[in-house]
N, C-alpha and C positions, 0 to 999 in steps of 0.2 A: 421571460416566463411570467404568466399571470398568477392570480391568487388560486385558481383552480389547479394549475400545475403544482404550485407549492403545497396545496392541501393533499394532492395525490402522492407527491413524494413523501409527505409525512406519513400517510397510510402505508405506503410500500416499505418505508423504513421500519415500521412496527411489524408488518406482516408481508414479507417479500413475495410469498406465494399466495397471498390473499385472493379470493375469488372476485371476478369482475362483478358478479351479482351483488355481493356484499358491499363492495366499494361504490357501486352505482347508488345503492340505497343510502349509504352514508353521505355521499356527495350530492344526492338528489339530482342525479343525471341519468341519462339512458345508458344501458349497458354498451351500446354501440359507441357512444361518445367516450366512455371511460376506456374502452379497448383502443379506440383511435388515439386518444391522448397518450396512453402508455406507449403505443408503437411510435408516436412522434417523439416522445422523450428519449426513447431508445435509439431511434434513427438519428437524432441530433446529438447523440452521445452525451446527453445530460445525465442519464442514469443507466445503470446496467445491474440487473439482478444476477448474482453469481454465487456459485458454491466456492467455499474457501476452506483450506486445510492449514493447520498450524505449521509454521516453518520448522519448529523444533518438535521432536517426539514422533515424527512421521518419517519413514524411509531412512531411519538411522541418524538423522541430523540432531545434533545436541549443542552446537555453538553458532552464535551470531557475531558478526563483526562489521564495522565500517572499514573501508580502505580509502585513503587519500591517494590520488594519483596525479603526479606532476608530468606534464607533457612539454618537451623541449620546444617543439615547433607548433605555434598556434594554428597553423594551417592544417595540422594533422589531428586536431582535437576530435572532429566529427568521425574521422576514420578510426581513431583509437576507441572512441565510445562505441562505435558499431561492432568492432571486434570484441570489445569487453562484454557487450551485451549478449554475445553468442556463447559465452562461457556458462555452462549449465548451472553452476552454483551461485551465480549472480542473481539476486532477487530484484534489485533496483539499481539504477545508475543515473546520475544527473550531472550536467555541466554547470560550472559556476563562473562568476564574473572575475575571479581572481585565483591565485594559487591556494589550494590545489585545484587544478582545472576540472577534475572529475572526482566525484565521490560516489562510492558504490556500497551497497549492502551485500554481504556474502553470508552464506550458511555453510557449515562444515560438519562432518560426522564427529570429529574430535579435534583437539588442539594440533595433533600431528597433521591431520588433513588440512586444517586451516593454514598451517605453514607451507603446505604443498601448493595451495591455490595460487599464490603470487608467482610461483615458479611456472605454473601452467599459463598464467596470464602473460608473463614475460616471453614465453616461447611463442605465443600466438599473436602478441601485440607488439608492434614496433614503436619507436620514438618515445619510450617511457624514460623519464629522467629519474623518477623516484616513486616508490610506493611505501605507504606506512599503514600497517594494520592497527586498528583501534578496537579491540575486542569489546563487545557489549556485555557488561557484567549483569545488567538487569534492564529489561524493557519496562519502564514504569507505566507508560501509557501509549497505546496505539489506537487512535480513533478510526474505527473500521468503516465508517460510513462516508468518508471523504477520501477520494483518490484521484487518479488520473486515467481518463478513458481515451486519451489522445493516441495511445500506442496499443497495438494488438497484443493480446496475451499470448505467451509462448504456447505452441500446441502440446497437448498432453501425450505422453508416450502410449503406444498401442498396447492393449492388454486384452486377454481373453476373460479375465475375471469380471463378472457382471457388476459387482460393486464399483470397481475402478472405471468401467465403461459408463456407469450412471454418473459418477463424479465428473468424468470428462465432458459428458453431455451437459450437465448442469453448470460446469465452468463456462460454457459458451452461452447458455441461457438458463438461468435459475428458475424461470417461471414456466418452463415446459411442463404441461400437465402429464399425469401418469400415462394416459393413453398414447400421447405423442411419443413419450420416451419408449414405451413398449414397442410401438411400431418401428421406431428408429433402430432399436436394439434387437428386434426380431424375437422378443420373448412375450410372455403373457402379462397382462395388467397386474395380476396377483403377484407375480414374481418381482416386478418393479416396485410395487407398493410395499412388499415385505422388506426388500433390501433397502429401499429409501428410508423406511421407518427405523431400521437398524442404524443406518448412517447418521440420521438426525440425532440419535441418542449418544453418538460418540462425542467425547469432549473436544476432540480436535477438528470437528467438522461443523460447518454452519452455512446457512444460505442468507445472504444479506443484500441490501440495495446499496450500491456504491454510487455516490454522486460525484460528478466531475468537478474538481475544484474551480477551474476557470469558468466553466459554464454557470457555476453558482456565484460567480462574481469575484472570486479570490484571484486577483491579478498579480499579487506580489507573493512569491514563494521564497523562503529564506532558511538557510541552515545557520543555526546559532549555537555557539559552543561556549561553555562557561567553565571557569576554574573557581571552585568553591572550597573553602576550608572544610576539612573533614567533619568538624562538629556540626556544621550547618548543611551538610550534604543531604541527609534524609529529609529535612524540612523543606529544602529547596525543591527536591524531586516531587514531594507531595504538593507543594504550592503550584508548581508549574503544571502538574497533571490536572489541576482543577481549572486551568485557564482555557477558555474555548478557542483562543487563537492558535493553540498548539495542537498539532495532530499526532506528534510522537515526542516522548521524552525518554531518554536512556541514561543510565549510569555507564560511562565508558572508561576504558583505560587509555592513558596517553597524556599529552601535555594538558588537556582539559579533561574534566571528569563528568561533565554533563553535556549531552547533545540533544538539541531540540529542532524540530522542523515546524516553522511558523507560517501560517497563512494569513494574509491581510488583503483587504479590498483595495487599499490605496497606500502610497508611500507614507502619507501623513498618519494613517492608522498604525502602520508599522513603527514609525517614530514614537508615537504615543505609547505603544507597547514597550519599546526599549526604555523610554524615560520613566514610564509609570510603573513598570514591573521589574525589568531586568536590573536597572541601576539601583533599585531600592532593596534588592535581595541582601539579606544579612550574610556576611561571610564571603561576599563576592570579591575575588582577587583580580580577575581579568575576564574579558569575553571577546569573542571574535564573531564577525558576521560575514557569511558567504551568501550572496544573492544567487538563487537558482535561476539560471537563464534558459535551460532546456532539459527536458527529460529524454533519456535515451532508452530506458527500460523501466517498466513498472509492472510487476506481476500482482494484479489485484486479486488473484486466486489464492494468495498465500497470506496467512495471518502471522504477523511478526510479534 
């Protein structure tokens, strides 16, 4: 990517549905060049403008949890991950370089439902040695502009409701103009403009530009878990939330009480993060590092 691409991504991050004409004027380029550049960034899966809805508070979901999954046979990890990704309540799943071999994010309607999901997974997925639920007590930070575009988003369920159909269309392409949406949905421009305006005002709905982590140069993805003494827990969460290397920080239940996903451009950069940030945290009792080797599911249309 060159400087023009970087500038364009910056503008799209501020206004994902910004007009080509305004962007062309800001970048001092022709409208044709700007349109072509945006298409190129999307075709290369560097960016995607998408509609997103909150994981909790919509469709009855109230609980988020991590689940650590141990697989007995290493040759079955990809098969297990594929089957796990088909479970509807799984938001994201990734493979690691050590045990647990797979980590997933789940959402559930309540604690009872959360307890039922592992049973569903065990019925549909073979070769599981152990599963451990790590409920997320609070999501301190989730950086919404960095994600993974290497995997297709799950298809939205069919619906007759115009609002739901608009959301589904914008989940595929958040930059679709009103006229194109109206033509696709078989309704008037006015109807789409009215419903879209109502959606944008909802607290659990937004349209954002997601940048692919690897395309942006972040080659090292890591799952980091910390056990911090309770008096220092709040300060730790606040401090890690302000760190640009971290895309998510959560207070979790289990052997560790802090979970973070860290992006680094090189191994040396990650080592500097561990030595210059993690090891210096007050109240740190222990930490564990899981290198993320492969993503098997990532739903970038959901805000966690």
